[in-house]
ROLO-655602 format. One record per residue (C-alpha): residue number from 1; chain; x, y, z. Coordinates in nm, 2 decimals. Layout:
BEGIN
     n   chain       xx       yy       zz
   NUM       A        X        Y        Z
...
# end
This chain:
BEGIN
     n   chain       xx       yy       zz
     1       A     0.00     0.00     0.00
     2       A     0.28     0.23     0.09
     3       A     0.45     0.17    -0.25
     4       A     0.13     0.24    -0.43
     5       A     0.10     0.57    -0.24
     6       A     0.45     0.66    -0.34
     7       A     0.39     0.58    -0.70
     8       A     0.07     0.79    -0.70
     9       A     0.26     1.08    -0.54
    10       A     0.54     1.05    -0.80
    11       A     0.29     1.05    -1.08
    12       A     0.12     1.35    -0.94
    13       A     0.45     1.54    -0.90
    14       A     0.55     1.45    -1.26
    15       A     0.22     1.56    -1.39
    16       A     0.24     1.89    -1.20
    17       A     0.60     1.94    -1.32
    18       A     0.50     1.89    -1.68
    19       A     0.21     2.13    -1.64
    20       A     0.43     2.39    -1.48
    21       A     0.69     2.36    -1.76
    22       A     0.42     2.39    -2.02
    23       A     0.28     2.70    -1.85
    24       A     0.63     2.85    -1.82
    25       A     0.69     2.79    -2.19
    26       A     0.35     2.95    -2.27
    27       A     0.43     3.24    -2.05
    28       A     0.77     3.29    -2.21
    29       A     0.63     3.27    -2.56
    30       A     0.36     3.51    -2.46
    31       A     0.62     3.75    -2.31
    32       A     0.83     3.73    -2.62
    33       A     0.53     3.81    -2.84
    34       A     0.43     4.10    -2.62
    35       A     0.79     4.23    -2.63
    36       A     0.80     4.20    -3.01
    37       A     0.46     4.38    -3.03
    38       A     0.59     4.66    -2.80
    39       A     0.90     4.70    -3.01
    40       A     0.70     4.72    -3.33
    41       A     0.47     4.98    -3.16
    42       A     0.76     5.18    -3.04
    43       A     0.92     5.18    -3.39
    44       A     0.59     5.30    -3.54
    45       A     0.55     5.57    -3.28
    46       A     0.91     5.68    -3.33
    47       A     0.86     5.71    -3.70
    48       A     0.54     5.90    -3.65
    49       A     0.71     6.13    -3.40
    50       A     1.00     6.19    -3.64
    51       A     0.77     6.27    -3.93
    52       A     0.57     6.50    -3.71
    53       A     0.89     6.68    -3.60
    54       A     1.00     6.71    -3.96
    55       A     0.67     6.86    -4.06
    56       A     0.68     7.10    -3.77
    57       A     1.04     7.20    -3.85
    58       A     0.96     7.26    -4.21
    59       A     0.66     7.47    -4.11
    60       A     0.87     7.66    -3.86
    61       A     1.15     7.73    -4.11
    62       A     1.00     7.80    -4.45
    63       A     1.23     7.93    -4.73
    64       A     1.31     8.30    -4.68
    65       A     1.09     8.55    -4.86
    66       A     1.23     8.77    -5.14
    67       A     1.17     9.09    -4.93
    68       A     1.39     8.94    -4.65
    69       A     1.68     8.85    -4.89
    70       A     1.70     9.08    -5.19
    71       A     1.74     9.43    -5.03
    72       A     2.04     9.32    -4.81
    73       A     2.18     9.11    -5.09
    74       A     2.16     9.41    -5.32
    75       A     2.35     9.64    -5.07
    76       A     2.62     9.37    -5.00
    77       A     2.67     9.31    -5.38
    78       A     2.70     9.68    -5.46
    79       A     2.96     9.74    -5.18
    80       A     3.16     9.43    -5.29
    81       A     3.15     9.53    -5.66
    82       A     3.27     9.88    -5.59
    83       A     3.54     9.78    -5.34
    84       A     3.70     9.51    -5.57
    85       A     3.69     9.71    -5.90
    86       A     4.06     9.82    -5.90
    87       A     4.16     9.46    -5.88
    88       A     3.93     9.37    -6.17
    89       A     4.08     9.64    -6.38
    90       A     4.43     9.50    -6.33
    91       A     4.31     9.15    -6.40
    92       A     4.15     9.25    -6.73
    93       A     4.47     9.43    -6.84
    94       A     4.69     9.14    -6.77
    95       A     4.46     8.87    -6.90
    96       A     4.38     9.04    -7.23
    97       A     4.75     9.07    -7.31
    98       A     4.83     8.71    -7.23
    99       A     4.88     8.61    -7.59
   100       A     5.17     8.85    -7.63
   101       A     5.52     8.73    -7.54
   102       A     5.59     9.08    -7.40
   103       A     5.27     9.11    -7.20
   104       A     5.19     9.46    -7.08
   105       A     5.30     9.53    -6.73
   106       A     5.04     9.75    -6.59
   107       A     5.13     9.90    -6.25
   108       A     4.91    10.02    -5.96
   109       A     4.97    10.39    -6.05
   110       A     4.83    10.33    -6.40
   111       A     4.53    10.15    -6.25
   112       A     4.46    10.43    -6.01
   113       A     4.49    10.68    -6.30
   114       A     4.24    10.48    -6.51
   115       A     4.02    10.38    -6.22
   116       A     3.70    10.53    -6.36
   117       A     3.72    10.35    -6.69
   118       A     3.44    10.09    -6.69
   119       A     3.35    10.16    -6.33
   120       A     2.98    10.21    -6.39
   121       A     2.92     9.90    -6.60
   122       A     3.14     9.69    -6.36
   123       A     2.94     9.81    -6.05
   124       A     2.61     9.74    -6.23
   125       A     2.73     9.41    -6.37
   126       A     2.90     9.30    -6.04
   127       A     2.59     9.39    -5.84
   128       A     2.35     9.22    -6.07
   129       A     2.58     8.92    -6.10
   130       A     2.62     8.87    -5.73
   131       A     2.25     8.92    -5.66
   132       A     2.16     8.65    -5.92
   133       A     2.44     8.42    -5.80
   134       A     2.41     8.44    -5.42
   135       A     2.03     8.48    -5.44
   136       A     1.98     8.20    -5.70
   137       A     2.21     7.94    -5.54
   138       A     1.98     7.84    -5.25
   139       A     1.68     7.84    -5.49
   140       A     1.87     7.62    -5.73
   141       A     1.97     7.38    -5.45
   142       A     1.61     7.35    -5.33
   143       A     1.50     7.30    -5.69
   144       A     1.75     7.02    -5.75
   145       A     1.75     6.84    -5.41
   146       A     1.45     6.97    -5.22
   147       A     1.66     7.09    -4.92
   148       A     1.86     7.38    -4.81
   149       A     2.23     7.41    -4.91
   150       A     2.34     7.36    -4.54
   151       A     2.18     7.01    -4.56
   152       A     2.35     6.92    -4.88
   153       A     2.69     6.78    -4.98
   154       A     2.98     6.95    -5.16
   155       A     2.87     6.79    -5.49
   156       A     2.51     6.91    -5.45
   157       A     2.63     7.26    -5.37
   158       A     2.86     7.26    -5.67
   159       A     2.58     7.15    -5.90
   160       A     2.34     7.41    -5.76
   161       A     2.61     7.68    -5.79
   162       A     2.68     7.60    -6.15
   163       A     2.31     7.60    -6.24
   164       A     2.26     7.94    -6.07
   165       A     2.51     8.10    -6.32
   166       A     2.30     8.05    -6.63
   167       A     2.05     8.33    -6.57
   168       A     2.33     8.54    -6.43
   169       A     2.54     8.52    -6.75
   170       A     2.23     8.56    -6.98
   171       A     2.17     8.90    -6.82
   172       A     2.53     9.01    -6.74
   173       A     2.73     8.92    -7.05
   174       A     2.64     9.24    -7.24
   175       A     2.76     9.45    -6.94
   176       A     3.07     9.24    -6.91
   177       A     3.15     9.29    -7.28
   178       A     3.09     9.66    -7.26
   179       A     3.30     9.69    -6.95
   180       A     3.59     9.51    -7.11
   181       A     3.56     9.74    -7.42
   182       A     3.59    10.05    -7.19
   183       A     3.88     9.90    -7.00
   184       A     4.07     9.82    -7.32
   185       A     3.98    10.16    -7.46
   186       A     4.14    10.32    -7.15
   187       A     4.48    10.17    -7.23
   188       A     4.49    10.34    -7.57
   189       A     4.67    10.67    -7.63
   190       A     4.35    10.82    -7.76
   191       A     4.04    10.66    -7.61
   192       A     3.74    10.66    -7.84
   193       A     3.45    10.59    -7.60
   194       A     3.50    10.86    -7.34
   195       A     3.42    10.61    -7.07
   196       A     3.06    10.59    -7.19
   197       A     2.90    10.24    -7.21
   198       A     2.64    10.35    -7.47
   199       A     2.92    10.45    -7.71
   200       A     3.10    10.12    -7.67
   201       A     2.78     9.92    -7.72
   202       A     2.68    10.13    -8.02
   203       A     3.02    10.07    -8.18
   204       A     3.01     9.70    -8.12
   205       A     2.65     9.65    -8.25
   206       A     2.72     9.87    -8.55
   207       A     3.01     9.65    -8.65
   208       A     2.87     9.30    -8.58
   209       A     2.51     9.34    -8.48
   210       A     2.35     9.28    -8.14
   211       A     2.52     8.94    -8.11
   212       A     2.85     9.13    -8.06
   213       A     2.74     9.21    -7.70
   214       A     2.75     8.83    -7.63
   215       A     3.10     8.78    -7.77
   216       A     3.28     8.52    -7.57
   217       A     2.96     8.40    -7.40
   218       A     3.06     8.03    -7.39
   219       A     3.39     8.09    -7.22
   220       A     3.22     8.34    -6.98
   221       A     2.96     8.08    -6.89
   222       A     3.23     7.82    -6.82
   223       A     3.43     8.06    -6.62
   224       A     3.14     8.16    -6.40
   225       A     3.01     7.81    -6.35
   226       A     3.35     7.68    -6.25
   227       A     3.41     7.96    -5.99
   228       A     3.07     7.94    -5.84
   229       A     3.07     7.56    -5.81
   230       A     3.41     7.56    -5.65
   231       A     3.32     7.85    -5.42
   232       A     3.00     7.72    -5.28
   233       A     3.13     7.36    -5.26
   234       A     3.45     7.45    -5.07
   235       A     3.34     7.74    -4.84
   236       A     3.19     7.51    -4.57
   237       A     3.51     7.31    -4.56
   238       A     3.72     7.63    -4.52
   239       A     3.48     7.75    -4.25
   240       A     3.52     7.43    -4.06
   241       A     3.90     7.45    -4.10
   242       A     3.92     7.80    -3.95
   243       A     3.67     7.71    -3.68
   244       A     3.61     7.98    -3.42
   245       A     3.92     8.19    -3.51
   246       A     3.87     8.57    -3.54
   247       A     3.77     8.66    -3.89
   248       A     3.70     8.29    -3.97
   249       A     3.40     8.39    -4.20
   250       A     3.61     8.63    -4.40
   251       A     3.90     8.38    -4.43
   252       A     3.67     8.10    -4.54
   253       A     3.52     8.32    -4.81
   254       A     3.87     8.44    -4.91
   255       A     4.00     8.08    -4.93
   256       A     3.70     7.96    -5.14
   257       A     3.72     8.26    -5.37
   258       A     4.09     8.21    -5.44
   259       A     4.05     7.84    -5.50
   260       A     3.77     7.91    -5.75
   261       A     3.98     8.18    -5.92
   262       A     4.27     7.94    -5.97
   263       A     4.03     7.68    -6.11
   264       A     3.86     7.91    -6.36
   265       A     4.15     8.13    -6.46
   266       A     4.22     7.95    -6.80
   267       A     3.86     8.01    -6.91
   268       A     3.89     8.38    -6.82
   269       A     4.22     8.42    -7.01
   270       A     4.07     8.25    -7.32
   271       A     3.76     8.47    -7.32
   272       A     3.97     8.79    -7.24
   273       A     4.20     8.73    -7.53
   274       A     3.92     8.63    -7.77
   275       A     3.71     8.94    -7.67
   276       A     4.01     9.17    -7.71
   277       A     4.08     9.05    -8.06
   278       A     3.71     9.08    -8.16
   279       A     3.65     9.42    -8.00
   280       A     3.97     9.55    -8.16
   281       A     3.87     9.42    -8.50
   282       A     3.51     9.55    -8.47
   283       A     3.60     9.90    -8.34
   284       A     3.89     9.95    -8.59
   285       A     3.66     9.88    -8.88
   286       A     3.89     9.61    -9.01
   287       A     3.80     9.26    -9.11
   288       A     3.54     9.18    -8.85
   289       A     3.35     8.86    -8.77
   290       A     2.98     8.91    -8.85
   291       A     2.86     8.71    -8.56
   292       A     2.97     8.65    -8.20
   293       A     3.18     8.33    -8.21
   294       A     3.13     8.04    -7.98
   295       A     3.36     7.81    -7.78
   296       A     3.57     7.73    -8.08
   297       A     3.70     8.09    -8.10
   298       A     3.78     8.09    -7.73
   299       A     3.97     7.76    -7.76
   300       A     4.17     7.90    -8.05
   301       A     4.26     8.20    -7.84
   302       A     4.38     7.96    -7.57
   303       A     4.60     7.78    -7.82
   304       A     4.75     8.11    -7.92
   305       A     4.83     8.19    -7.55
   306       A     5.00     7.85    -7.50
   307       A     5.20     7.88    -7.82
   308       A     5.32     8.23    -7.72
   309       A     5.38     8.19    -7.35
   310       A     5.34     7.82    -7.27
   311       A     5.08     7.66    -7.04
   312       A     5.16     7.91    -6.77
   313       A     5.01     8.18    -6.99
   314       A     4.66     8.04    -6.92
   315       A     4.71     8.16    -6.56
   316       A     4.82     8.51    -6.66
   317       A     4.70     8.76    -6.41
   318       A     4.60     8.49    -6.16
   319       A     4.74     8.70    -5.88
   320       A     4.51     8.99    -5.94
   321       A     4.22     8.76    -6.03
   322       A     4.27     8.57    -5.70
   323       A     4.27     8.89    -5.50
   324       A     3.97     9.01    -5.70
   325       A     3.75     8.70    -5.66
   326       A     3.90     8.60    -5.33
   327       A     3.82     8.94    -5.17
   328       A     3.48     8.94    -5.34
   329       A     3.39     8.60    -5.20
   330       A     3.52     8.71    -4.85
   331       A     3.33     9.03    -4.85
   332       A     3.01     8.86    -4.96
   333       A     3.05     8.59    -4.69
   334       A     3.07     8.87    -4.43
   335       A     2.84     9.14    -4.57
   336       A     2.55     8.93    -4.68
   337       A     2.46     8.80    -4.33
   338       A     2.55     9.13    -4.17
   339       A     2.32     9.32    -4.41
   340       A     2.04     9.06    -4.35
   341       A     2.06     9.11    -3.97
   342       A     2.05     9.49    -4.01
   343       A     1.76     9.46    -4.25
   344       A     1.57     9.23    -4.02
   345       A     1.63     9.47    -3.72
   346       A     1.52     9.77    -3.93
   347       A     1.19     9.59    -4.03
   348       A     1.12     9.46    -3.68
# end
């Protein structure tokens, strides 16, 4: 009887043990399922919260309005164009004579004496050019990538910068051509245009038609696209390198501007030489081309520079050009946000 009771007790314990293990397994499976469900719910809620935050952020920071950007940008561009004009005059004189083995050596005294030549069209062109470039760059970046330039990469900023130069050069090339005509006219013993843009434009259009005002457009477009792409792509890297040092913003703009100038100098030399030849032929009444040439003429001018002075001739005037575009980029990097802050305070 005692053995029977022991067997019955063992059977009961085994049965209860199996039941307990089954319940433990069931509870463990249920707990795992619950944890997985909670993780899925947490992921969904996190995604919803992130999307909601993104929508709230986009609503809180819409793209700036034109009234908030254009007036301060116009002021900053006009100041920069006026301040950097003497360097542009020296650059044009050196580059346009790059095809000559004995390139003209124009000193600072001569530049000061001829300072007013082409000043008005350069200030007008420089102001309009910078307004279109610096104002169009963030618009182009949002158009291409649907985000602000600060959230983009160096490649995206380069592409947006290059795109922003197309409307810029479509509007500014006639002013650029007229300015160069006045600057070259100033170097003559007997200037013909009396520093008047309308006289230069009339002489060019009379010789070769309205297309003469777009002489060298292809090389100008390449020049502008290269500088703008390099400038906007590299400026954040320069800013990061200078960090919190005094004048870091100015130095970052200067470094990016100089780097862009070195990159686009060959295009500028080619177009300056080509335009000098064309303007000289058209104004002198000699054998003139009846239409504004394209990239082929600029490339031919580049070959003549290389044959006369070697490859280094393509970087003729790079010192003045680097100072001109470097200082221009530095001034815009400092003046644009400063003018925007002053404008916002004035409108508050």
